[in-house]
C-alpha positions in Angstrom: 0.0 0.0 0.0 1.3 3.4 -0.9 1.5 6.4 1.3 -1.1 8.2 -0.9 -3.5 5.2 -0.4 -3.0 5.2 3.2 -4.1 8.8 3.5 -8.0 9.7 4.3 -9.7 11.0 1.3 -11.4 14.3 2.1 -13.3 16.7 -0.1 -14.0 20.4 0.9 -17.2 22.0 -0.1 -17.6 25.4 0.4 -19.2 28.8 -1.1 -17.8 29.3 -4.5 -17.4 32.9 -5.9 -16.4 36.2 -4.7 -12.8 37.7 -4.2 -10.1 35.1 -4.4 -9.0 35.8 -0.8 -12.5 35.6 0.8 -12.3 31.9 1.1 -8.5 31.3 0.8 -8.4 31.3 4.6 -9.6 27.8 4.2 -6.1 26.7 3.3 -4.3 27.9 6.4 -7.1 27.4 8.7 -8.6 24.0 7.8 -6.8 22.2 5.0 -3.3 22.4 6.3 -4.4 20.8 9.5 -6.3 18.1 7.6 -3.3 17.2 5.6 -1.2 17.1 8.9 -3.6 14.7 10.2 -3.2 12.3 7.4 -5.8 13.3 4.9 -5.6 13.6 1.1 -7.6 16.9 0.5 -9.5 17.8 -2.6 -10.1 21.5 -2.9 -10.9 22.9 -6.1 -8.7 25.8 -5.9 -5.6 23.5 -5.4 -6.8 20.4 -7.0 -8.3 21.1 -10.4 -5.7 21.8 -13.0 -6.1 24.8 -15.1 -7.7 24.0 -18.5 -9.5 20.9 -17.2 -13.5 20.6 -16.9 -14.4 21.7 -13.5 -17.5 19.5 -12.8 -16.0 16.4 -14.3 -13.2 16.9 -11.9 -15.5 17.2 -9.0 -17.6 14.2 -10.2 -14.5 12.1 -10.2 -13.4 13.2 -6.8 -16.8 12.4 -5.4 -16.7 9.0 -6.9 -13.6 8.0 -4.9 -14.9 6.3 -1.8 -14.4 6.0 1.2 -14.7 9.8 1.3 -15.3 12.6 3.8 -17.0 15.6 2.5 -16.4 18.7 4.8 -19.0 21.3 4.1 -17.9 24.7 5.4 -21.3 26.2 6.2 -21.7 30.0 6.5 -24.5 32.2 5.1 -22.7 32.5 1.7 -22.9 28.7 1.5 -26.4 28.8 2.1 -27.2 31.4 -0.4 -24.9 29.9 -3.0 -26.6 26.5 -2.5 -30.1 27.9 -3.1 -29.1 29.8 -6.4 -29.7 27.6 -9.5 -26.7 27.7 -11.9 -24.2 28.4 -9.2 -21.1 26.0 -8.8 -22.1 24.8 -5.2 -25.8 24.1 -6.4 -24.3 21.8 -9.1 -21.9 20.3 -6.7 -24.7 19.5 -4.1 -26.8 17.9 -6.7 -24.0 15.5 -7.3 -23.6 15.0 -3.6 -27.4 14.2 -3.3 -27.1 11.5 -5.9 -24.4 9.8 -3.8 -25.7 10.6 -0.3 -26.6 7.1 0.6 -23.5 5.5 -0.4 -22.2 3.6 2.8 -18.6 5.0 2.5 -19.5 8.5 2.0 -19.7 10.7 5.2 -20.9 14.2 4.9 -19.8 16.5 7.8 -21.5 20.0 7.9 -19.1 22.4 9.7 -21.2 25.4 10.9 -19.2 28.6 11.2 -21.9 31.4 11.6 -24.8 31.9 13.7 -28.2 30.2 12.8 -26.9 28.6 9.5 -27.7 25.2 11.1 -31.4 25.8 10.7 -30.8 26.6 6.9 -28.8 23.8 5.8 -29.7 22.4 2.2 -30.0 18.8 1.3 -28.1 16.5 1.6 -26.8 18.2 4.8 -30.1 19.0 6.6 -30.5 15.8 8.2 -26.9 15.2 9.1 -25.3 15.5 12.7 -23.2 18.7 12.3 -20.4 20.3 14.2 -20.9 23.9 15.4 -17.6 25.8 15.3 -19.3 29.3 15.4 -17.8 30.1 18.8 -14.1 29.2 17.6 -14.6 31.2 14.3 -16.0 34.2 16.1 -13.0 34.3 18.5 -10.5 33.8 15.6 -9.4 30.3 16.8 -8.2 28.0 14.1 -10.9 25.5 13.0 -8.4 22.9 11.6 -7.6 20.8 14.7 -11.4 20.2 15.5 -12.2 19.5 11.9 -9.5 17.0 11.7 -10.9 15.3 15.0 -14.4 15.0 13.4 -12.7 13.3 10.3 -10.6 11.0 12.3 -13.8 9.7 14.0 -14.3 11.9 17.4 -17.9 11.6 19.0 -20.2 14.6 19.4 -19.3 14.7 23.1 -15.5 14.6 22.5 -16.0 17.4 19.8 -18.0 19.6 22.6 -15.2 18.9 25.1 -12.4 19.8 22.7 -14.3 23.1 21.6 -14.5 24.1 25.4 -10.9 23.5 26.0 -9.8 25.4 22.9 -12.0 28.3 24.1 -10.4 28.2 27.5 -6.8 28.0 26.2 -7.6 31.0 24.0 -8.9 33.0 27.0 -5.9 32.0 29.0 -3.7 33.2 26.2 -5.3 36.5 26.1 -5.1 36.9 29.9 -1.3 35.9 29.5 -0.7 38.6 26.9 -2.3 41.1 29.2 -0.2 40.0 32.0 3.1 40.0 30.2 2.5 43.0 28.1 4.1 45.4 30.6 7.0 42.8 31.6 7.9 41.0 28.5 10.1 38.3 30.3 12.9 36.8 28.5 15.6 34.2 29.5 19.0 33.9 28.2 21.5 31.2 29.2 25.1 31.6 28.1 26.4 28.7 26.2 29.9 28.7 27.8 29.5 29.7 31.4 25.8 28.7 31.8 25.0 31.9 33.5 21.4 32.7 33.1 20.0 36.3 32.9 16.3 37.0 33.3 15.3 40.2 31.5 13.8 42.2 33.3 15.5 41.3 36.6 19.3 40.6 36.1 20.8 37.1 37.0 18.3 34.1 37.5 18.7 33.2 41.3 16.6 30.5 43.1 13.5 32.1 44.7 13.2 32.4 48.5 10.6 29.5 48.6 13.2 27.1 47.4 15.6 28.1 50.4 12.7 27.9 52.8 11.5 24.3 51.6 13.8 21.6 52.9 13.0 19.3 50.0 14.2 22.1 47.6 16.9 24.0 49.5 19.4 21.5 48.6 18.9 21.9 45.0 19.2 25.6 45.3 22.5 25.3 47.1 23.8 22.5 44.9 27.3 22.9 43.4 28.7 20.3 41.1 29.8 19.8 37.5 30.3 23.5 36.9 26.7 24.8 37.9 25.8 26.6 41.0 22.2 28.0 41.1 22.8 30.1 44.0 25.4 32.1 41.8 23.1 32.2 38.8 24.9 29.2 37.1 22.5 26.4 36.0 22.4 23.1 34.3 20.9 22.2 31.1 21.6 19.6 28.4 20.0 17.5 25.5 18.9 14.8 28.0 16.0 13.4 30.2 15.3 16.2 32.6 16.4 15.4 36.1 16.3 17.4 39.3 18.7 20.1 38.2 16.8 20.9 35.0 13.4 20.9 36.7 14.9 23.3 39.4 15.9 25.7 36.6 12.4 25.4 35.2 10.9 26.2 38.5 13.2 29.2 38.9 12.2 30.5 35.6 8.4 30.2 36.2 8.9 31.9 39.6 10.7 34.8 38.0 7.7 35.1 35.6 5.2 35.2 38.7 7.1 36.7 41.6 3.9 37.7 43.3 2.8 34.0 43.4 6.0 32.7 45.1 4.3 32.6 48.6 1.2 31.1 47.7 1.3 28.9 44.5 4.5 26.9 44.7 2.7 23.7 43.4 1.8 25.5 40.4 5.3 27.1 40.0 6.8 23.5 40.3 4.5 22.2 37.8 5.4 25.0 35.3 9.0 24.3 36.0 8.6 20.6 35.2 6.8 21.5 31.8 9.7 24.0 31.0 12.1 21.3 31.6 10.4 18.7 29.7 9.4 20.8 26.8 12.0 23.5 26.3 15.2 23.0 28.4 16.0 19.2 27.7 16.2 20.2 24.0 19.0 22.5 24.3 22.6 21.1 24.2 24.9 22.1 26.9 27.1 23.7 24.2 24.2 25.9 23.1 22.6 28.9 24.6 19.3 28.8 26.4 16.7 31.3 25.1 13.0 31.4 25.8 10.5 34.1 26.5 7.0 34.3 28.0 5.3 33.3 24.7 7.4 29.9 24.7 6.4 29.3 28.2 2.6 30.0 27.8 2.6 27.8 24.6 4.0 24.7 26.2 1.8 25.2 29.3 -1.2 25.2 27.1 -0.3 21.9 25.6 -0.5 20.1 29.0 -3.8 19.8 30.8 -2.4 20.1 34.2 -0.2 23.0 32.9 -3.2 24.7 31.6 -5.0 24.7 35.0 -1.6 25.7 36.7 -1.3 28.7 34.4 -5.0 29.6 34.8 -4.3 29.8 38.6 -1.0 31.8 38.2 -2.7 34.4 36.2 -5.7 34.8 38.6 
């Protein structure tokens, strides 16, 4: 079996017409994610060669089953579907003739308010996914559309949408929090001295010295690193105590006002920094990161998202 045969055939149905860039957002917002999830995507703008008959190419694409048809439904879609002679009207006629094929899955994707009540056949009786809230908030639709193609249930999609909305809300709070203090970390490759901008040398926070289970880490001095003097350990390796301590110190520097009340969240943040950032830097390379890197990796981890939510409160 070839790589192409292993891919999931997926057809994009959308409102034709209008300025070229009006629907070109589909490429970066949906299609790229579908391709990344292992789909072979047919989208007329990319898949129909210039000079070939449009509808025969579409007929041929719809004949290849199993097939997922993603219908991106906004008010333009409904209007175009109802307009006789339009490209979408003709496309939906082709789809209706095949709508009972067992290997054809039609997935309406709602991206505008109330469109679900106006869906044309053969979409009207299908279970749809409503991504209006994501679209309205400027959140990329592709990951959730890909989940639907890969077989996620309605309840799983609902949970995913809620999680992505929460992550977007936390990202915005983080942006507002850090906009006046754009924290950056720079670790020198040779000396392994770490600077925190603003703030100067990165040193262990007070809570580390006060906690017996952490004070020995802050005072550790071996193999060329000495956290109490701002000299830290990192390497391309499974993160141990020293790299997790560095991560916790970075997280504490980002949230100095939380150091007396949220050490558990600071430690969790430190573990994630160590696992997702620090461990991928060789000891001979500089260690550079900023608050954006930190927020991104925290949002990729369920416990990290919760910890960040509390740290920003």
